[in-house]
C-alpha positions as CSV (number, residue, x, y, z in Angstrom):
1,M,-23.8,-22.1,-3.3
2,R,-22.4,-19.6,-5.6
3,K,-19.9,-17.0,-4.3
4,R,-20.9,-13.5,-3.9
5,A,-19.0,-10.1,-4.9
6,R,-19.4,-6.4,-4.0
7,L,-18.1,-3.9,-6.5
8,I,-17.6,-0.5,-4.2
9,Y,-16.7,2.5,-6.9
10,N,-16.6,5.8,-6.3
11,P,-18.5,7.8,-9.1
12,T,-16.2,10.9,-8.5
13,S,-13.0,9.3,-8.8
14,G,-10.5,10.2,-11.8
15,R,-12.0,11.2,-14.9
16,E,-15.5,9.3,-14.3
17,A,-14.4,6.5,-17.1
18,L,-15.6,3.8,-14.4
19,A,-19.3,4.3,-15.4
20,H,-19.0,3.6,-18.7
21,D,-17.4,0.4,-18.1
22,L,-19.4,-0.9,-15.6
23,V,-21.6,-3.4,-16.8
24,E,-18.7,-5.2,-18.6
25,I,-16.8,-4.8,-15.3
26,L,-19.5,-6.8,-13.5
27,G,-19.4,-9.1,-16.3
28,I,-15.9,-10.2,-16.0
29,F,-16.4,-10.7,-12.2
30,E,-19.6,-13.1,-13.0
31,Q,-17.0,-15.1,-15.6
32,A,-14.8,-15.6,-12.6
33,G,-17.4,-17.5,-10.6
34,Y,-19.1,-14.5,-8.6
35,E,-22.4,-13.3,-7.9
36,T,-21.9,-9.3,-8.5
37,S,-23.2,-6.5,-7.3
38,A,-22.3,-2.8,-7.4
39,Y,-22.6,0.1,-4.9
40,A,-22.1,3.4,-5.3
41,T,-20.2,5.4,-2.7
42,T,-21.9,8.4,-1.3
43,P,-20.6,12.2,0.2
44,T,-21.4,10.5,3.5
45,P,-18.4,9.9,5.8
46,N,-17.4,6.2,5.8
47,S,-19.9,5.6,3.1
48,A,-17.1,3.1,1.4
49,A,-15.8,1.8,4.7
50,D,-19.3,0.9,5.8
51,E,-20.7,-0.8,2.7
52,A,-17.3,-3.1,3.1
53,R,-18.2,-3.9,6.8
54,R,-21.7,-4.8,5.8
55,C,-20.5,-7.0,3.1
56,A,-18.1,-8.8,5.3
57,K,-20.8,-9.3,7.9
58,D,-23.1,-10.6,5.7
59,G,-20.6,-13.1,4.2
60,F,-19.4,-11.9,0.9
61,E,-16.7,-13.5,-0.1
62,L,-14.8,-10.5,-2.4
63,I,-14.9,-6.9,-2.1
64,V,-13.6,-4.9,-5.5
65,A,-12.6,-1.6,-4.4
66,A,-13.1,0.8,-7.5
67,G,-11.6,4.3,-7.6
68,G,-8.2,5.8,-6.6
69,D,-6.0,5.1,-3.3
70,G,-8.6,6.7,-0.8
71,T,-11.5,4.6,-2.0
72,I,-9.0,1.6,-1.2
73,N,-7.8,2.9,2.3
74,Q,-11.6,3.3,3.1
75,V,-12.7,-0.1,2.1
76,V,-9.7,-1.5,3.7
77,N,-10.6,0.3,6.8
78,G,-14.2,-1.5,6.4
79,L,-12.5,-5.0,6.8
80,A,-9.2,-4.7,8.4
81,G,-10.7,-4.6,12.0
82,L,-12.6,-8.0,11.5
83,K,-11.8,-11.5,12.3
84,R,-13.1,-12.5,8.9
85,R,-11.9,-10.6,5.8
86,P,-12.7,-11.4,2.4
87,K,-10.2,-11.3,-0.3
88,M,-10.0,-7.8,-2.2
89,A,-9.4,-6.5,-5.3
90,I,-8.8,-3.3,-6.8
91,I,-9.8,-1.3,-10.5
92,P,-7.9,1.7,-10.2
93,A,-9.5,5.1,-11.0
94,G,-7.6,7.9,-9.1
95,T,-4.6,9.9,-9.4
96,T,-1.1,8.0,-8.8
97,N,-2.7,5.0,-8.1
98,D,0.5,3.7,-5.9
99,Y,-1.5,0.5,-4.9
100,A,-2.3,-0.7,-8.1
101,R,1.2,0.0,-9.5
102,A,2.8,-2.2,-6.4
103,L,0.2,-4.9,-7.5
104,H,0.8,-4.5,-11.2
105,I,-2.6,-3.9,-12.2
106,P,-3.3,-1.8,-15.3
107,R,-4.0,2.0,-14.1
108,D,-5.2,3.4,-17.3
109,N,-7.9,0.6,-18.5
110,P,-10.6,-0.5,-15.8
111,V,-11.7,-3.4,-17.8
112,A,-7.9,-4.9,-18.0
113,A,-7.6,-4.3,-14.5
114,A,-11.0,-6.4,-13.4
115,K,-9.6,-9.1,-15.6
116,V,-6.5,-9.5,-13.4
117,V,-9.0,-11.7,-11.4
118,L,-9.2,-14.5,-14.3
119,K,-5.9,-14.8,-13.4
120,Q,-6.7,-16.3,-9.9
121,Q,-3.3,-14.7,-8.5
122,T,-3.3,-13.2,-4.8
123,V,-0.6,-11.7,-2.6
124,K,-1.5,-11.4,1.2
125,M,-0.7,-7.9,2.2
126,D,0.2,-6.4,5.0
127,I,-1.8,-3.5,6.4
128,G,-0.5,-0.9,8.6
129,Q,-2.6,0.8,11.6
130,A,-2.0,4.2,13.0
131,G,-4.1,4.6,15.9
132,E,-7.6,3.4,15.1
133,Q,-7.3,4.0,11.7
134,Y,-5.4,1.7,8.8
135,F,-3.7,2.4,5.9
136,I,-2.6,0.3,2.8
137,N,0.6,2.4,1.4
138,I,2.1,4.9,3.2
139,A,2.0,6.9,6.9
140,A,4.1,10.0,7.0
141,G,4.6,13.1,8.9
142,G,6.4,16.3,8.4
143,M,6.3,19.5,6.1
144,L,7.5,17.4,3.1
145,T,4.2,15.6,3.6
146,E,2.1,18.4,3.8
147,L,1.7,19.2,0.1
148,T,-1.1,16.6,-0.6
149,Y,-3.4,18.4,1.6
150,D,-3.0,21.9,-0.5
151,V,-3.8,19.9,-4.2
152,P,-7.6,20.5,-4.9
153,S,-9.4,17.3,-5.5
154,Q,-10.8,18.9,-8.6
155,L,-6.9,19.8,-9.6
156,K,-6.3,16.1,-8.9
157,S,-9.0,14.8,-11.3
158,I,-8.3,16.7,-14.3
159,F,-4.4,17.2,-14.4
160,G,-3.5,13.5,-11.9
161,Y,-0.1,13.3,-10.8
162,A,1.1,16.8,-12.6
163,A,-0.8,18.2,-10.1
164,Y,1.2,17.3,-7.3
165,L,4.5,17.9,-9.2
166,A,3.4,21.3,-9.4
167,K,2.2,21.8,-6.0
168,G,5.2,20.6,-4.5
169,A,7.8,22.5,-6.6
170,E,6.0,25.6,-5.2
171,L,6.1,24.2,-1.6
172,L,9.5,22.8,-1.6
173,P,11.1,26.6,-0.7
174,R,8.9,26.5,2.2
175,V,9.9,23.3,3.9
176,K,11.2,23.8,7.5
177,P,12.6,20.7,9.9
178,I,10.0,19.7,12.5
179,E,11.6,18.4,16.0
180,M,10.4,15.0,16.6
181,D,10.5,11.6,18.5
182,L,10.8,8.5,16.3
183,K,11.0,5.0,18.5
184,Y,11.1,2.0,15.8
185,D,12.4,-1.4,16.7
186,G,15.7,-1.3,17.9
187,G,16.3,2.3,17.5
188,H,15.4,5.6,18.4
189,F,15.8,8.9,16.5
190,K,15.0,12.3,18.5
191,G,15.8,15.5,16.6
192,K,15.2,17.8,13.6
193,A,13.4,16.4,10.3
194,S,11.7,17.3,7.3
195,M,10.1,14.2,7.2
196,F,9.7,10.7,8.1
197,F,7.3,7.9,6.4
198,L,6.6,4.2,6.5
199,A,6.0,2.7,3.5
200,L,4.2,-0.7,2.8
201,T,5.1,-1.2,-1.0
202,N,7.4,0.4,-3.4
203,S,5.5,2.8,-5.0
204,V,4.9,5.9,-3.2
205,G,3.7,9.1,-4.7
206,G,4.5,8.0,-8.2
207,F,7.7,7.0,-7.6
208,E,8.9,3.3,-7.3
209,K,12.4,4.0,-6.3
210,I,11.7,5.4,-3.1
211,V,11.6,2.0,-1.2
212,P,14.0,-0.4,-3.6
213,D,14.0,-3.3,-1.7
214,A,10.3,-3.2,-0.7
215,S,8.4,-6.2,0.6
216,L,4.8,-6.7,0.5
217,D,4.2,-9.3,2.7
218,D,7.1,-9.5,5.4
219,G,5.4,-7.6,8.3
220,K,8.0,-4.7,8.6
221,F,7.4,-1.1,7.3
222,T,10.4,0.5,5.4
223,M,11.1,3.7,7.7
224,I,13.0,6.6,6.0
225,I,13.6,9.7,7.8
226,V,14.5,12.4,6.2
227,K,17.0,14.8,8.2
228,T,17.7,17.7,5.8
229,S,15.3,20.6,5.1
230,N,17.8,22.2,2.8
231,L,16.3,22.9,-0.7
232,A,19.3,21.9,-2.8
233,K,20.0,18.5,-0.4
234,I,16.3,17.6,-0.6
235,L,16.6,18.0,-4.7
236,H,19.6,16.0,-5.1
237,L,17.8,13.3,-2.9
238,M,15.0,13.1,-5.5
239,T,18.0,12.6,-8.2
240,L,19.2,10.0,-6.2
241,V,15.9,8.5,-5.8
242,L,15.3,8.5,-9.7
243,N,18.5,7.0,-10.3
244,G,17.9,3.7,-9.0
245,G,17.1,4.4,-5.3
246,K,20.6,5.6,-4.0
247,H,19.3,7.7,-1.5
248,I,19.3,5.0,1.1
249,N,22.7,5.2,1.4
250,D,22.8,9.2,1.8
251,P,24.3,10.4,5.2
252,S,21.1,12.4,5.5
253,I,18.8,9.6,5.2
254,I,18.1,6.8,8.2
255,Y,16.4,4.0,5.9
256,V,15.4,0.9,8.7
257,K,12.9,-2.1,8.6
258,T,10.6,-2.1,11.6
259,N,6.9,-3.4,12.7
260,K,6.2,-0.6,15.0
261,V,7.0,2.7,15.3
262,V,5.8,5.6,18.2
263,A,5.9,9.2,17.0
264,K,5.4,12.0,19.1
265,P,6.5,15.9,18.6
266,V,9.4,17.3,20.8
267,E,7.5,20.7,20.5
268,G,4.9,22.3,18.2
269,R,2.4,20.1,15.6
270,L,3.2,16.7,13.8
271,M,0.4,16.2,11.6
272,I,0.2,12.5,10.0
273,N,-0.5,11.8,6.6
274,L,-2.1,8.4,5.6
275,D,-2.1,7.4,2.1
276,G,-2.4,11.1,1.0
277,E,-5.1,12.1,3.7
278,Y,-4.8,14.2,6.6
279,G,-4.8,11.3,9.8
280,G,-4.6,13.1,12.7
281,D,-1.6,14.6,14.9
282,A,0.9,12.4,16.7
283,P,1.6,11.4,19.3
284,M,0.8,8.1,17.4
285,T,1.5,4.6,17.4
286,F,2.2,2.3,14.2
287,K,1.7,-1.3,13.2
288,D,2.4,-3.5,10.6
289,F,-0.1,-6.4,10.4
290,K,1.7,-9.1,8.2
291,Q,-0.3,-10.8,5.4
292,H,-3.5,-9.1,6.8
293,I,-5.4,-8.7,3.6
294,E,-5.3,-11.3,0.8
295,F,-5.6,-8.9,-2.9
296,F,-5.9,-10.0,-5.9
297,A,-2.7,-9.3,-8.3
298,D,-0.5,-10.0,-11.2
299,T,2.3,-11.8,-9.2
300,D,3.5,-12.8,-12.7
301,R,4.8,-9.2,-13.0
302,I,5.8,-8.8,-8.9
303,P,9.6,-9.2,-8.3
304,E,10.4,-12.5,-6.5
305,D,11.8,-10.9,-3.6
306,A,8.9,-8.4,-2.9
307,I,6.8,-11.7,-1.5
308,T,8.0,-13.3,1.0
309,D,5.7,-15.8,1.9
310,S,3.8,-16.1,-1.4
311,D,3.3,-19.9,-0.8
312,S,4.0,-20.8,2.8
313,E,2.4,-24.3,2.5
314,L,4.8,-25.3,-0.4
315,Q,7.8,-23.8,1.6
316,N,7.4,-25.7,4.4
317,A,7.1,-28.8,2.3
318,E,10.3,-27.5,0.4
319,R,12.0,-27.0,4.1
320,N,10.6,-30.5,5.1
321,F,12.2,-32.2,2.2
322,V,15.4,-30.5,2.5
323,S,15.7,-31.6,6.2
324,A,14.4,-35.2,5.3
325,V,17.6,-35.3,2.8
326,D,19.8,-33.8,5.1
327,Q,19.3,-36.8,7.8
328,L,20.1,-39.4,5.3
329,P,23.2,-41.6,5.9
330,A,26.2,-39.7,3.8
331,D,27.4,-43.2,2.9
332,R,24.4,-44.9,1.8
333,P,25.3,-47.4,-1.0
334,E,23.0,-47.4,-4.0
335,T,20.6,-50.0,-4.8
336,E,21.6,-52.4,-7.6
337,T,19.2,-53.1,-10.6
338,E,19.2,-55.9,-12.5
């Protein structure tokens, strides 16, 4: 029986270039061996999540999320809570496309992005959970994270990432610290901070060096706490980010790896941002589910240290071989041949 794929696409993402290439994209997945159909999301809440869940329960082997990071987030939320989770592919058509950047999928050519499936390369990606919701890339809290709520969706579509930068420059002078309580593996922070965030990839808000040592599949968040709210200091930290990720050693930063975080406000409100959208208020518990969903990716271009268990069977075989060699007698004579 032929495998089935369902392409779930957001007809309003980005500059709406996806619809023009839809027939060719469907043909690429057919070429990859999937009987492929398409579904356009609707304004109904959880449209993409509901369709992804329905297809998974119906036995589809592949779900393709076409749109921005928000569309991918919705599809993941439809799949992550299921025992049987089909593979995923993504076709970026949004603003920053952080997830596509992390997987090294072309971000400005939907047809080229679809062709990644023909390489038959995949990564089992970590997925984050925040309360009852799931996220693919980042969870954050604090004043610095709130700029994404103030960028109108139409402005995002027309001007792309520049819209975020413009709004960020406007809001930076208004950043104030929030008293927060953060418990994580082996540590506890209680005090004032302008933000904290938990990253699952190296690409955050269009920057690729905020988490310079990110691993995609190790079962741990990278947690960064920005303790300062001083404008000059924040701008200095941003220059360190752009200068090779040197911010991680700055005394204004706490930079740790953790599987679980419990975040609480000490006083006032602590809003939580999940993949660029409002995700509720703390208190909230965050967990990292290791290698939870398998994604098609261009693994030839992903740094080796970003994938810890890309082929666990091969790694186990290598370890068993090394162990067997170590147990051989050290003084065993060579066999002579005639």
